[in-house]
Every structure is written in C-alpha cells, then in structure tokens.
C-alpha positions in Angstrom: -16.8 -23.7 1.5 -13.4 -25.2 0.6 -11.0 -22.7 -0.9 -8.7 -24.2 -3.5 -5.2 -22.6 -3.9 -2.1 -23.5 -5.8 0.3 -24.0 -3.0 0.4 -20.8 -0.9 -0.5 -18.6 -3.9 -3.6 -16.5 -3.3 -3.3 -14.2 -6.4 -1.3 -15.0 -9.5 -1.5 -12.9 -12.7 0.4 -13.2 -16.0 0.3 -10.4 -18.5 -2.9 -8.9 -17.0 -4.0 -5.9 -19.2 -6.9 -3.5 -19.3 -7.6 -1.2 -22.2 -10.5 1.3 -22.4 -11.8 2.9 -25.5 -12.8 6.6 -25.4 -14.1 9.1 -27.9 -11.6 11.6 -29.1 -12.4 15.2 -28.8 -11.8 17.5 -31.7 -11.1 14.7 -34.1 -13.1 13.0 -36.8 -16.7 12.1 -36.0 -16.8 8.8 -34.3 -13.0 8.8 -33.7 -11.9 6.6 -30.8 -8.8 6.5 -28.6 -7.3 3.5 -26.9 -6.3 4.1 -23.2 -4.1 1.3 -21.7 -4.8 1.6 -18.0 -3.0 -1.6 -17.0 -0.1 -2.8 -19.1 0.6 -6.5 -18.9 1.3 -6.9 -15.2 2.6 -10.0 -13.4 1.7 -10.4 -9.7 2.2 -13.0 -7.0 0.4 -12.7 -3.7 1.0 -15.4 -1.1 -1.2 -16.6 1.7 -1.2 -14.6 4.9 0.7 -11.5 3.6 -0.3 -7.9 3.3 0.5 -7.1 -0.3 0.8 -3.4 -1.0 0.0 -1.8 -4.4 1.7 1.6 -4.2 1.3 4.3 -6.7 -0.1 7.8 -7.6 -3.7 8.5 -8.7 -4.3 7.1 -12.2 -1.4 4.6 -12.0 -3.8 1.6 -12.5 -4.2 0.5 -8.9 -8.0 0.5 -8.7 -8.4 -0.9 -12.2 -6.2 -3.9 -11.3 -8.2 -4.4 -8.1 -11.5 -4.2 -10.0 -10.3 -6.9 -12.4 -9.2 -9.2 -9.5 -12.6 -8.7 -7.8 -14.4 -9.6 -11.2 -15.9 -6.1 -11.4 -13.9 -5.5 -14.7 -13.0 -8.0 -17.3 -9.4 -8.0 -18.4 -8.6 -7.1 -22.0 -6.0 -9.9 -22.0 -3.8 -11.9 -19.8 -4.4 -14.6 -17.2 -5.1 -14.6 -13.5 -6.0 -17.0 -10.7 -7.6 -15.8 -7.4 -7.7 -18.3 -4.6 -7.0 -21.0 -7.2 -10.0 -20.0 -9.3 -9.6 -18.9 -13.0 -10.5 -15.2 -13.3 -12.0 -15.7 -16.7 -14.0 -18.9 -16.0 -14.8 -19.1 -12.3 -16.0 -15.6 -11.4 -18.8 -16.8 -9.1 -16.5 -18.8 -7.0 -14.1 -15.8 -6.7 -17.0 -13.5 -5.6 -18.1 -16.0 -2.9 -14.6 -16.2 -1.4 -13.2 -12.6 -1.7 -14.1 -9.5 0.3 -13.8 -6.2 -1.5 -13.8 -2.7 0.0 -13.8 0.1 -2.7 -12.8 3.7 -2.2 -16.5 4.8 -2.4 -17.6 2.1 0.1 -20.7 -0.1 -0.3 -23.1 0.8 2.6 -26.6 2.0 2.0 -26.5 5.4 3.6 -30.2 5.4 4.6 -30.0 2.1 6.5 -28.4 1.5 9.9 -25.1 -0.2 10.2 -26.8 -3.3 11.6 -29.2 -3.4 8.6 -26.3 -3.1 6.2 -24.4 -6.0 7.8 -27.4 -8.3 8.1 -28.3 -7.7 4.4 -24.7 -8.3 3.3 -24.5 -11.5 5.2 -27.8 -12.7 3.8 -26.7 -11.9 0.2 -23.9 -14.4 0.9 -26.3 -17.1 1.9 -26.6 -16.7 5.7 -30.0 -17.3 7.3 -31.6 -14.5 9.3 -30.4 -15.8 12.7 -26.8 -16.3 11.6 -26.8 -12.9 9.8 -27.9 -11.1 12.9 -25.4 -12.9 15.1 -22.6 -12.1 12.7 -23.7 -8.5 12.4 -23.5 -8.1 16.2 -20.1 -9.8 16.3 -18.6 -7.6 13.7 -20.1 -4.5 15.3 -18.3 -5.4 18.5 -15.1 -6.4 16.7 -14.8 -3.1 14.9 -15.9 -1.1 17.9 -19.1 0.1 16.3 -21.7 -0.8 19.0 -22.1 2.9 20.1 -23.3 4.0 16.6 -24.3 0.8 14.8 -28.1 1.4 15.2 -27.8 4.9 13.5 -28.2 5.5 9.8 -24.8 5.2 7.9 -25.3 8.7 6.6 -24.6 10.1 10.1 -21.3 8.3 10.5 -17.9 10.1 10.5 -15.3 9.2 7.8 -13.6 6.8 10.1 -16.8 5.2 11.2 -17.9 4.7 7.6 -14.6 2.9 6.8 -15.0 0.6 9.8 -18.5 -0.3 8.5 -17.1 -0.8 4.9 -14.4 -3.2 6.1 -16.9 -5.1 8.3 -19.2 -5.4 5.2 -16.2 -6.8 3.2 -15.5 -9.4 6.0 -19.0 -10.4 7.0 -18.9 -13.6 4.9 -15.5 -14.6 6.4 -13.3 -14.4 3.2 -9.7 -15.5 3.2 -8.8 -12.7 0.8 -9.7 -9.0 1.4 -9.2 -6.4 -1.3 -8.8 -2.9 0.2 -8.8 0.1 -2.2 -7.3 3.2 -0.6 -8.9 2.4 2.8 -7.6 5.5 4.7 -7.9 8.2 2.1 -9.3 11.4 3.6 -9.2 10.1 7.2 -7.8 12.0 10.2 -4.6 10.6 11.8 -6.4 8.9 14.7 -8.8 7.1 12.3 -6.0 6.0 10.1 -4.1 4.6 13.0 -7.1 2.7 14.2 -7.7 1.1 10.7 -4.0 0.2 10.5 -4.4 -1.7 13.7 -7.5 -3.5 12.4 -5.7 -4.4 9.2 -2.9 -6.0 11.2 -5.4 -7.9 13.3 -7.0 -9.3 10.1 -3.6 -10.5 9.0 -3.0 -12.1 12.4 -6.3 -14.0 11.9 -5.0 -15.5 8.7 -6.6 -13.1 6.2 -4.6 -12.3 3.1 -4.9 -8.6 2.2 -4.3 -6.9 -1.1 -4.0 -3.2 -0.3 -3.9 -0.3 -2.8 -2.6 2.9 -1.4 -0.9 6.2 -2.4 0.5 6.7 1.1 4.2 5.7 1.5 4.0 5.5 5.3 1.0 3.2 5.1 2.7 0.8 2.7 5.9 1.0 4.8 4.3 0.2 8.1 1.7 -2.4 7.0 2.9 -4.3 4.0 5.0 -7.4 3.8 5.5 -7.0 0.0 5.1 -3.9 -2.1 4.7 -3.5 -5.8 5.1 0.0 -7.1 2.9 0.7 -10.2 3.4 3.7 -12.4 1.5 4.5 -15.7 0.0 1.0 -15.7 3.3 -0.9 -15.2 4.8 -2.5 -12.2 8.3 -0.9 -11.9 9.6 -2.8 -8.9 8.5 -5.3 -6.3 10.0 -6.3 -2.9 9.8 -6.0 0.8 9.9 -2.4 2.2 13.5 -3.0 3.4 14.6 -4.5 0.1 13.2 -1.6 -1.8 14.8 1.0 0.4 18.1 -0.8 0.4 18.1 -0.8 -3.4 18.4 3.0 -3.3 21.5 3.0 -1.2 22.7 3.4 2.3 21.8 5.8 5.1 22.9 9.5 4.8 24.7 11.1 7.8 25.2 14.9 7.7 27.9 16.4 9.9 28.0 20.2 10.3 31.1 22.0 11.4 32.1 25.6 12.4 33.8 26.3 9.0 34.2 24.9 5.5 37.9 24.3 6.2 37.0 22.0 9.2 34.4 20.2 7.1 37.0 19.4 4.4 39.4 18.0 7.0 36.6 15.9 8.4 35.7 14.6 4.9 39.3 13.5 4.4 39.4 11.7 7.7 36.0 10.1 7.3 36.9 8.8 3.8 40.0 7.1 5.3 38.0 5.7 8.3 35.1 4.0 6.6 34.1 2.7 3.2 31.4 5.1 2.0 29.1 4.9 -1.0 29.3 8.6 -1.4 30.9 11.5 0.5 31.0 15.2 -0.2 31.4 18.6 1.4 28.8 21.2 0.9 29.8 24.5 2.5 30.4 23.6 6.2 28.7 20.2 6.1 29.9 16.7 5.2 27.3 14.4 3.6 28.2 10.7 4.0 26.2 7.9 2.5 26.9 4.5 4.1 25.2 1.2 4.9 24.2 0.6 8.6 24.6 4.3 9.4 22.9 4.1 12.8 25.3 1.4 13.9 28.4 3.2 12.7 27.7 6.8 13.7 29.1 6.5 17.2 32.5 5.2 15.9 32.6 8.0 13.3 32.1 10.7 16.0 34.8 9.2 18.1 37.2 9.3 15.1 36.4 13.0 14.6 36.8 13.8 18.3 40.2 12.1 18.3 41.4 14.6 15.7 39.7 17.6 17.4 37.2 17.9 14.6 34.1 18.6 16.6 30.8 18.3 14.8 28.2 20.9 15.8 25.2 18.9 14.6 24.7 15.3 13.3 21.6 14.0 11.5 20.9 10.6 10.2 18.3 9.9 7.4 17.3 6.6 5.9 16.1 5.9 2.3 12.3 6.2 2.0 9.8 4.7 -0.4 9.6 8.1 -2.0 13.4 7.7 -2.8 12.6 4.3 -4.3 9.8 5.8 -6.4 12.2 8.5 -7.6 14.9 6.0 -8.5 12.6 3.8 -10.6 10.3 6.5 -12.2 12.5 9.7 -12.2 10.1 11.7 -10.0 8.8 11.6 -6.5 5.5 10.2 -5.5 4.9 13.5 -3.5 5.1 15.4 -6.8 2.3 13.4 -8.3 0.1 13.7 -5.2 0.2 17.6 -5.1 -0.5 18.0 -8.8 
C-alpha cells in the first residue's frame, strides 16, 4: 500500500480540540457540564522521528492519541495523518497506523502466536503470511520462549512486547505508543527503550505519550509538553533544557567568609547568569558548566580558596515543566 504524505510530515494538526459533556452532580436535573480535554492544539510530526508527548495524567495525552488513531472524533480542528484527512479518510489511516494503548489489545485467553496471527489476518494477510509474520515478530521481540503460552500468563514486560508486536504486525510507518512502560520494572523499561530505538532505525515514525521525563529525554527527537489540554512548549530535549538556563555548579567551602571571597573572585572570572552565596556554599549558574569547571577550580586554587566539594547539575525536563507551568511534573505524579 502506498502511503501519501505531505513532504516529510507524518502528522499535522491545526486547532485540534476535544470536548466531553458530563452530567453535573448536585445541580439541576439534566444539568450538563462541558469538559475541554484537548484545547486547540497544533502539532507537526516529521517522518522518521520519535515525537514525545510529555505531561501528567489527565493532561490530554491519551485523548489526543485516540483522535489521531480515529478512536475518537475531534470536536473541532483539522488533522492529517500520513497525508490522509482525519475527518474524511479514517479507513486509510487505520490501515497505515499501528496503535498500542495503555491497556493493550491482546486477547488474554489466546496464545501470543494466536493473537499475532489474528491481528495480521484482520489487516488482510492470508493464513500463510500471517503465520510467517507472527513467527518473525516473536523472534524480533524475543518472545519465542513464551509465545505459545496464553497471554494471561505473561509478565508485565512480556505483555508490552506482545502489544508492540501487535501494533507492528501490519508493518505501519507510524506507530502510536501510549505510556508503553508504565508499571514496568527497570529492566523491562530498558528493553522496550531499545526496541523503540530499533523501530526508529527501521524508518518507523513514533508518536510516544509518556509521563516519564527520563523516557522522553533519552528517546525523543522532539518533545511537546502538554498541560491542562494545551501544548505549553515544543522543542528538542536540549533546546527545552537550554531555555531554562545554564548548568548549576555548587562550591562548598570551610566557612561562609571563604565562600563570599570565592563568590567575588568567580564573579570577576566568568560571566555568570546567576551567582549567590548560601551559608558556606557558592551557587553559580553558567552555560557549558562542565567545560568551564576545571578553569574555575584553578582560579580558586590560585587565590588559596580551596573548595571542599564541587557538584554540577544540569537543567532537567522537570525544570522545563516548572518554568512553563509553575509546578513540577513530579508534584503531579505523586498526587
């Protein structure tokens, strides 16, 4: 099947919006309340990239993905997926997009092989081709040792391998992954990260929703942060972190007096975004901190201002979330 795209654009949305209507409690009989889950978002996802949709629970990530996969109809706005109009060409989108939801799509009473064969046949493969593809995907995702067991017996990591294989069995060029590593142990998360990178290397474009900052940072080429149904900022991980400011270097000294002398010297030595003394420590915010830290230590040693400890920290995506929303993503996750 030929996939039609506008240049290298795989997903393009303009003013995409989704509103739900719910009954109000305690109000007039039959009263209804409008809940705007996604508020007029614009997205561009290019061919071959891993696009991360980062935000807390309830931000609108899954609702957006369900619209892009045709599982939900937008309330308003426009979108093209693989060059197809979301409002008019839903069947073509479904044929060319793989989708892995948080809940997964496997029949728990069937074996992994049975699930894969059925999924391939639903996309038009004949019996021979479906069985061949099922065997290939079982090997590709290292499932051969358990693929003949019922899916209900799989561990969390094994289930997610099967879910992704089901999403890829018809060889789509776009894969929608909704929170693929939620609830997994570190080893299973690391394995799936590796598989996602391999899919990208094979030319698959991936739209990944996640609430994990480290996952977005390590995997994604572009990240859009969504909060309360709105995209607040978009960029590469490095662009987003750089927008917060420079690296922070903390020097600790034997006394507050020494720290203040060190602050004066450091302020004269380098152009800092921010420098302050707190008790016996000097906090210096500067770009390219890792590259400059050795020169700063030499300057201190030349004036007999010996630092007892030195730590370097870089801006994180949580710092980015804090800058653009006024709170940290961690705060939302522990509520």
